N, C-alpha and C positions, 0 to 999 in steps of 0.2 A: 692966110687960106686957115683954116679949123685942121688941126692933125685930126684924123681919124685913127681909134682904136681898136682892139679887134673883141668883140664881143668875148665875155667872161664865158657864160654861158657853153659858148659853143668852139671855148678853147678847151674846158673840161672836157667835151664829148671826145672832140677831134685827138686830144689824150690818150682818152680814153679805150679809144679805137687802134691805137697803138703809132701816132705821128707825136714826132718832139713840139715843147712847146713853140719854139723859134717858129718851126713851119708854120705852125698851126695860125698860131698872129699871122704872118706873112702872106697865109691864104686867103685867111678872113675876111684880112685888110684888101688885098686887090680884088677881092668877088664882092666885098662893101657889104662883108654882114651877114647877105641878102641868106645861105644858107649853110648846113653842112654839107651836105650835096655837091652844091659849087664850088668848096673850098674843097673836097677829094677829087674833084677832076680837074681843077686847077691844079693841083701837087701830082696830079698822076702823067700831067705834061708836063710836067722837068725834069729837066737831066739826069738820068742815073748818078750817084756816084761812083767815083773809080774805085773799089776794092776790092776785086775779085768778084764781080759780083755782088756783093754783099754793103747794104745800105749802112752806112760808119756810121757813128754816132759815140765814135769809143771805144775802148777794149776796157772790160771789165773781167777781173777773173775772181770768181766766186768760189769758197771752200765747203764744205759738206757739213758744214756747221749754219752754214745759210739755207738749208732745207728743212722744211716744219716735222723732226722725226716723230712729230704723235700719230702722223698722220699716215697708217701704212695700210693700203688697202691686198685684200690676201686673194687671189684669182682663180675660181676652180674652171676645176679642163670639162671643156665642154662633152653631156655626157654621147656615149655612142650612139648612133644614131640619128641624133636629133641637129636639126638645120636650125643655125640663130637668125637666119633672115624667115622663118617660118611662119614661127609660133613661140612668142615671146614670152610668155610667161610655163610655158615647157622650157625654154631653154636657159634663161635667168632666173627661172622663180626661187631655185637657191641659194642662187649666185649674193656678197654682199650687198645690201643695197648701200648708198649714201648720199645723201640730202647735199643738193647744190644752191648757194644762196647768197645774196649778197654779204660780203666781209661786215664784223661788228663794229668796225668802225670808217667806213667807207658813208661817212653819215651822208652825201649831197648825189648819193645812187641811190632813184628809186626800188621799190620792193620790186624783187623779181618772181615770176608767176612760180609757184613749185614744180620742182626739179629732183627728178633722182638719177642715180647713174648704178649700172654694173657693169662689171666688163669679166667674160672668159675667156680662156685660151684653150687651143690647139697645139700639133706640134708643127704647122703652121700659119695661124694667123690668131694676131688679136682682136676679140670682138670686146665693141660697147655700144650696150643700148642704154637709151635718154628714156624714161618717163616722165610726160609733159602735161602741162594741166592743161584740160582740156581745150581746145581753138586758143593757145596760144604763142604758138609758133605758125611766125606769117611771113608772106612773101612781102617786101617791103621796098625792091629796089622802084625808084623814079626818075634815073637821072639815063641819060646815052654821054655820057664823057666823052669825049674824045680824046685821044694817045696818041704818039708817035712811035718809031722804032728803036728810040733812046726813053724811053719810058723809064721812068724811076717805077712805073708796075708796069703789068702784062694788061692792055685794054678793058679788057674784062672787070677784072679786078673791081675797081672803085661800085659797079654797080655791086658785086655780092656783099659790099663793106655795109650795103644799105637791108641789107637781108639779115633775120633773127638768124643763130647759130648755135648749133651743139660744137665745141671743143673739147682737142684732145690735144697735148701737149705731151711728147714722147721725148725725153733727155738720156739718152742710151749714156756710159760705161765702162771703160773695163778696169779690175782688179788694178792694172798695170798703169792705168792710162785713166786716173779717179779726174786730174786738173782736166779729161774733156769740156769746152767751153759751148758747145753745137747740140743742139733739140731739135725735135720736129715739131714741126706747130698744122694740126688741119684742125682748120674753122668749114664744119661742112652744114649747108644749107637743108632746108626739107624736099627741095629739088632735088640733090644729088650733085649739087655744084659745087665746088670748093675750094678755098685758099687752101694753099699747100705751100711752104717752107720748113728752107733747113735755116735756121735761123740760131746765129753766134752772137752770147752775150756782149754788151748789149745792145741788142734791135739792129743785128747787123741781117739782114733779110736776103735770103738768095729764094727770090720765087723759082727757079728753074730746076730745081729738084724733081726727079722724076716719081713721085710718089704718089699714089693716089690712093683712097678709099673705096672697098667694096661693099657691097649691095644688093639686097632683091631684082631681079628687074624689072619690078615696077615704082623702084627708089628704095631711100631710107625711111621715110615717111607712112605711119600707117594712123588711118584716126580710127581708134575706141570708142566704145559708146563713155566711160566713164572720164577717159583719159586719151591721149594720145601717146606713141612711141617713134623712137630715131634708132635704127640699128645698123654701124656701116662695121668695116672689119678691117683692119692693115695687113697686107704682110711681112711677115717676123724675118722675111729674106731683104727686106727694103729697111729696115732698120738695124741689123743684128746680121755680122759677117757668118756667122756659126752660130746654128740656134746650139748645139749642143755645148757649148758655152754658157747658154744661158738656161737649158733642161739639168744637164748632165756633171756640170766641172763646175756651176758654181759663179762663172769670172764675170759673169756682166751683169750690171747693176743699172734698173729702170727707175729714174723720178718720173714718175706722174704727174699731170694737172688736169684737171676734169673743169669745165667751164660752161656756162653760157650767156650771149647775149644776145636780148631783144629787146625794139624796139616799144616804149609802150603808150608810145603818144602817134597820131597819122603819122604824115608827110614830113618827115627832117623834123622829128619829135624826140624825146629823149631817150638813151638806150639807159637800160637797167646789165649789169654787170654781176655776174654769178662767179660763185666759184666753189670746192670741194674744199680746198684748204685754206682756212682763215689767216691772212698773213698779219692780221690783225696790228695794222698798223695802216694810215691815214691816206700812202700812196695807190690810188686808181690806179693798177697795169698789173696785168697778168703775165706778162712777159720779163719775172724775172725768178728767182731762187726759192724766194719767198714764199710764194702760191707752188710749189711743188712739193706732193710729198711721194714715197715710195708705193713701188708694183711690187709682192710676191707673186708666187706659185704653189697653188697647193699640191 
């Protein structure tokens, strides 16, 4: 009987979505290389690894030199009386504007639609504003995965992994605990549904963390004449124990990644992966320090 091998193209896409290569290959073989959707659904039905609810791919400890020090975003304070959810240009117009693009050495990744990001802060929230090329952020969910209570992921997650997403990773450290290896990852769809995890390097995802992005009642997505926008926030109390350590004492360091995932083709088509920070290597993976910069406050 001829041995079945995993489709290399589909393996790479699953790796870019956050699955380890061995698991991606196994899932594709088990589902007959039919589609990424079927592979994700199969993975979702597997038992979770037992390591304090983290998916264990091995402990990796990174030092500060691993982060791209040339990328420093200086966030401005929200202007008095301005609601970031109501008027994008008024709220974010004076904020630094950075481009999110496919890293220079990710040669196999399709070109991403034009995307820019800006960041604001208040005493209680961080706000993220994404400017998107018109009509390019789509809802692509096309599967109804089956899952069980001991699943590797929540049963709704494989569906969201099919959708285009704007993503923010925040790696919070204190001067006394600079070796802390856990960061928060928020992957937000145009409908406002989000994949949120507290993640330990390397790729130990805890999806039970109780953090949710905030946005306008109508949702984070707005369609404009020339471009679209996504705006969402995160409460600082969800990621920092005492905001005085952040603003008054300067004892908290925040490293930040800004990303976009976009399905270029139709159902089960290839994703484009774009990042604010260019890691200057060919490893297609957001979940590592080389894709983090620094977030500072003006």
